[in-house]
MIZA-707237 format. One record per residue: x, y, z of N, C-alpha, C in turn; residue number from 1. Coordinates in Angstrom, 2 decimals. Example, Ala and Ser with C-alpha at 12.3 -4.5 7.8 and 13.67 -1.06 7.14 Angstrom:
! residues 2
[[13.19 -5.69 7.80] [12.30 -4.50 7.80] [13.20 -3.30 7.80] 1]
[[12.85 -2.25 7.08] [13.67 -1.06 7.14] [12.90 0.03 7.87] 2]
! end
This chain:
! residues 106
[[8.85 5.78 9.29] [9.23 5.00 8.53] [9.95 6.04 7.33] 1]
[[10.97 5.20 6.92] [11.56 5.72 5.66] [11.50 4.80 4.34] 2]
[[11.55 5.51 3.40] [11.55 4.72 2.07] [13.10 4.28 1.73] 3]
[[13.30 3.14 1.41] [14.37 2.57 0.83] [14.49 2.21 -0.51] 4]
[[13.34 2.30 -1.35] [13.38 1.74 -2.66] [12.11 1.89 -3.27] 5]
[[11.79 1.54 -4.52] [10.62 1.66 -4.93] [9.55 0.77 -4.27] 6]
[[8.46 1.50 -3.42] [7.38 0.24 -2.80] [7.80 0.01 -1.72] 7]
[[9.29 0.22 -1.09] [10.04 -0.55 -0.17] [10.56 0.39 1.27] 8]
[[10.21 0.08 2.40] [9.97 1.13 3.54] [10.47 0.10 4.44] 9]
[[11.32 0.90 5.39] [11.85 0.24 6.87] [11.05 1.34 7.89] 10]
[[10.87 0.39 9.15] [10.45 1.04 10.20] [10.57 0.33 11.31] 11]
[[10.17 0.62 12.53] [10.42 0.03 13.83] [9.19 -0.55 14.09] 12]
[[9.16 -1.79 14.84] [7.96 -2.73 15.16] [7.02 -1.58 16.13] 13]
[[5.62 -1.59 15.93] [4.70 -0.81 16.38] [4.20 0.47 15.62] 14]
[[5.13 0.73 14.56] [4.70 1.98 13.99] [3.31 1.64 13.25] 15]
[[2.99 2.56 12.80] [1.45 2.41 12.26] [1.43 2.84 10.89] 16]
[[1.25 1.96 9.82] [1.20 2.39 8.37] [-0.01 2.81 8.25] 17]
[[-0.16 3.92 7.58] [-1.53 4.39 6.70] [-1.63 4.18 5.05] 18]
[[-2.29 3.28 4.33] [-2.51 3.57 3.12] [-3.64 3.94 2.55] 19]
[[-3.87 4.94 1.75] [-4.99 5.73 1.26] [-4.84 5.76 -0.51] 20]
[[-6.42 5.11 -0.79] [-6.26 5.07 -1.96] [-7.79 5.55 -2.10] 21]
[[-7.66 6.35 -3.47] [-8.71 7.15 -3.90] [-9.48 6.74 -5.53] 22]
[[-9.89 5.80 -5.61] [-10.28 5.30 -6.79] [-11.30 5.96 -7.45] 23]
[[-11.75 6.26 -8.59] [-12.95 7.07 -9.12] [-14.19 6.18 -9.20] 24]
[[-15.27 7.21 -8.77] [-16.78 6.68 -9.59] [-16.75 5.17 -8.68] 25]
[[-17.02 4.13 -9.66] [-17.30 2.91 -9.10] [-16.30 1.76 -8.87] 26]
[[-14.97 2.31 -9.45] [-14.10 1.79 -8.89] [-13.82 1.38 -7.62] 27]
[[-13.02 0.57 -7.32] [-12.41 -0.10 -5.84] [-11.32 -0.32 -5.87] 28]
[[-10.31 0.08 -4.66] [-9.08 -0.56 -4.25] [-9.24 -1.37 -3.41] 29]
[[-8.59 -2.69 -3.51] [-8.56 -3.88 -2.30] [-7.32 -4.05 -1.77] 30]
[[-7.34 -4.05 -0.50] [-6.00 -4.28 0.24] [-6.06 -5.63 0.59] 31]
[[-4.51 -6.17 0.22] [-4.55 -7.54 0.94] [-2.86 -7.39 2.01] 32]
[[-3.16 -7.75 3.05] [-1.99 -7.72 3.77] [-1.72 -8.93 4.21] 33]
[[0.06 -9.38 3.54] [0.23 -10.75 4.38] [-0.30 -11.68 3.68] 34]
[[-0.82 -11.66 2.62] [-2.01 -12.59 1.85] [-3.17 -12.65 2.70] 35]
[[-3.87 -11.79 3.23] [-5.09 -12.00 3.80] [-5.96 -10.58 3.22] 36]
[[-7.12 -10.95 2.68] [-7.74 -9.74 2.06] [-8.32 -8.87 3.35] 37]
[[-8.07 -7.82 3.17] [-8.23 -6.71 4.39] [-9.43 -5.57 3.63] 38]
[[-10.34 -6.02 2.58] [-11.56 -5.26 2.34] [-10.80 -4.12 1.28] 39]
[[-11.99 -3.30 1.33] [-11.78 -2.27 0.20] [-12.22 -0.66 1.14] 40]
[[-11.93 -0.72 2.28] [-12.20 0.75 3.12] [-10.36 1.11 2.96] 41]
[[-11.09 2.55 2.76] [-9.79 3.50 2.57] [-10.10 4.89 3.54] 42]
[[-9.07 5.12 4.28] [-7.60 4.55 4.50] [-7.58 3.46 5.27] 43]
[[-6.72 2.13 4.65] [-6.64 1.04 5.64] [-5.18 1.54 6.41] 44]
[[-5.25 0.84 7.77] [-4.29 1.08 8.79] [-3.63 -0.27 9.56] 45]
[[-2.16 -0.75 9.58] [-1.82 -1.23 10.39] [-0.89 -1.06 10.69] 46]
[[-0.46 -2.00 11.84] [1.01 -1.90 12.84] [1.78 -2.74 12.19] 47]
[[3.48 -2.28 12.12] [4.12 -3.02 11.84] [4.40 -4.20 13.04] 48]
[[4.56 -5.32 13.00] [4.77 -6.04 14.00] [5.92 -7.09 13.78] 49]
[[6.71 -7.51 14.87] [8.13 -8.39 14.39] [9.12 -7.87 15.09] 50]
[[10.21 -8.77 14.93] [11.54 -8.23 15.12] [12.49 -7.91 14.05] 51]
[[13.59 -7.23 13.68] [14.15 -6.49 13.29] [14.50 -7.75 11.91] 52]
[[14.34 -7.47 10.33] [14.29 -8.31 9.61] [13.06 -9.14 9.16] 53]
[[11.82 -8.90 10.21] [10.38 -9.28 9.53] [10.04 -8.64 8.70] 54]
[[8.97 -8.81 7.91] [8.51 -8.03 6.85] [6.83 -8.37 6.89] 55]
[[6.34 -7.10 5.80] [5.08 -7.04 5.97] [4.89 -6.99 4.47] 56]
[[3.97 -7.44 3.88] [4.03 -7.25 2.30] [2.11 -6.81 2.31] 57]
[[1.86 -5.49 1.59] [0.71 -5.05 1.52] [0.69 -5.04 -0.23] 58]
[[-0.45 -5.48 -0.52] [-1.09 -5.45 -2.00] [-2.11 -4.63 -2.35] 59]
[[-2.13 -3.59 -2.90] [-3.35 -2.52 -3.57] [-3.69 -3.08 -4.81] 60]
[[-5.01 -3.30 -4.93] [-5.51 -3.71 -6.74] [-6.77 -2.66 -7.14] 61]
[[-6.56 -2.28 -8.00] [-7.48 -1.45 -8.67] [-8.38 -2.24 -9.45] 62]
[[-9.67 -2.22 -9.12] [-10.74 -2.81 -9.61] [-11.62 -2.16 -10.23] 63]
[[-11.51 -1.93 -11.45] [-12.55 -0.92 -12.18] [-12.53 -0.89 -13.28] 64]
[[-13.07 0.00 -14.34] [-13.12 -0.10 -16.12] [-11.96 0.20 -16.41] 65]
[[-11.35 -0.28 -17.64] [-10.19 0.44 -18.47] [-10.35 1.59 -18.43] 66]
[[-9.41 2.36 -18.15] [-8.71 3.56 -18.12] [-9.40 4.36 -16.48] 67]
[[-9.16 3.60 -15.88] [-9.56 3.95 -14.35] [-8.27 4.29 -13.66] 68]
[[-8.13 5.12 -13.16] [-6.84 5.42 -12.42] [-7.16 5.91 -10.82] 69]
[[-6.29 5.31 -10.09] [-6.36 5.34 -8.53] [-4.87 6.22 -7.92] 70]
[[-5.09 7.07 -7.14] [-4.02 7.78 -6.45] [-4.03 6.83 -5.23] 71]
[[-2.55 6.39 -4.92] [-2.10 5.74 -3.50] [-1.31 6.73 -2.68] 72]
[[-1.68 6.58 -1.41] [-0.44 7.31 -0.63] [-0.35 6.39 0.49] 73]
[[1.27 6.48 0.62] [1.73 5.57 1.75] [2.10 6.43 2.97] 74]
[[1.96 6.58 4.15] [2.54 7.14 4.88] [2.46 6.62 6.61] 75]
[[3.04 7.17 7.71] [3.84 8.47 7.35] [5.55 8.11 6.96] 76]
[[5.96 8.66 5.77] [7.15 8.78 5.52] [7.99 10.02 5.84] 77]
[[8.97 9.80 6.33] [9.62 10.96 6.73] [8.52 12.13 7.12] 78]
[[7.76 11.83 7.50] [6.55 13.32 7.90] [5.59 13.76 7.20] 79]
[[5.52 13.00 5.97] [4.96 12.73 4.53] [4.45 11.76 4.26] 80]
[[3.65 11.49 3.05] [3.90 10.23 2.73] [4.26 10.33 1.10] 81]
[[4.33 8.90 0.52] [4.66 8.44 -0.68] [3.59 8.20 -1.44] 82]
[[3.65 8.83 -2.71] [2.68 8.77 -3.65] [2.97 7.75 -4.68] 83]
[[2.04 7.17 -5.04] [1.81 6.19 -5.83] [0.63 6.16 -7.05] 84]
[[0.46 5.57 -7.93] [-0.67 5.73 -8.94] [-0.97 4.23 -9.57] 85]
[[-2.33 3.58 -9.67] [-2.77 2.52 -10.23] [-3.39 2.87 -11.40] 86]
[[-3.22 2.33 -12.71] [-3.62 2.71 -13.70] [-4.49 1.37 -14.52] 87]
[[-5.51 1.24 -14.72] [-6.28 0.37 -15.61] [-5.93 0.29 -17.10] 88]
[[-5.49 -0.45 -17.51] [-5.16 0.00 -19.40] [-5.96 -1.44 -19.83] 89]
[[-5.71 -1.35 -21.14] [-6.16 -2.64 -21.75] [-5.30 -4.00 -21.48] 90]
[[-4.03 -3.72 -21.31] [-2.84 -4.55 -21.41] [-3.04 -5.14 -19.32] 91]
[[-3.23 -4.09 -19.08] [-3.39 -4.87 -17.69] [-4.56 -3.92 -16.91] 92]
[[-5.93 -4.75 -17.11] [-7.05 -4.08 -16.48] [-7.38 -4.41 -15.08] 93]
[[-6.38 -5.04 -14.30] [-6.76 -5.07 -12.93] [-5.28 -5.04 -12.31] 94]
[[-4.73 -3.51 -12.22] [-3.65 -3.39 -11.92] [-3.07 -3.61 -10.38] 95]
[[-2.05 -4.22 -10.00] [-1.52 -4.56 -8.55] [-0.28 -3.98 -8.11] 96]
[[-0.12 -3.27 -7.21] [1.09 -3.03 -6.56] [1.19 -3.44 -5.47] 97]
[[2.67 -4.02 -4.98] [3.10 -4.41 -3.90] [3.93 -3.78 -3.09] 98]
[[3.82 -3.39 -2.01] [4.58 -2.72 -1.14] [5.26 -3.82 -0.01] 99]
[[6.40 -3.48 0.43] [7.23 -3.88 1.08] [7.59 -3.33 2.60] 100]
[[7.28 -3.71 3.68] [7.65 -2.96 5.17] [8.35 -4.13 5.79] 101]
[[9.76 -3.18 5.99] [10.90 -4.32 6.59] [11.30 -3.72 8.01] 102]
[[10.88 -4.27 9.03] [11.30 -3.75 10.58] [12.74 -3.93 10.57] 103]
[[13.32 -2.68 11.41] [14.65 -2.61 11.86] [14.62 -2.42 13.31] 104]
[[15.65 -2.89 13.78] [16.10 -2.41 15.50] [15.97 -0.69 15.69] 105]
[[15.06 -0.18 16.73] [14.84 0.98 16.90] [16.01 1.98 17.55] 106]
! end
């Protein structure tokens, strides 16, 4: 898979995506794939499916106290992972980041 923008990736159908979220203490990271709740177990994995131009949308939410911070890694991206961070603030107590995966021809 390759990164093509902020939280945007391209990959071939059948590739496995792994999202690792490490929330602190009593906080939790919630995974929602294509509008369906997939729970809080990390790492979360899914396979890209469909034809060229099809997309998958992954949302990761941090549920915890204000001041909580959660490191996120999306991979594999060019043999490594793409880091991100969710931070719960007074103005955004339940932050959510959205990731888009576009399927390209092999």
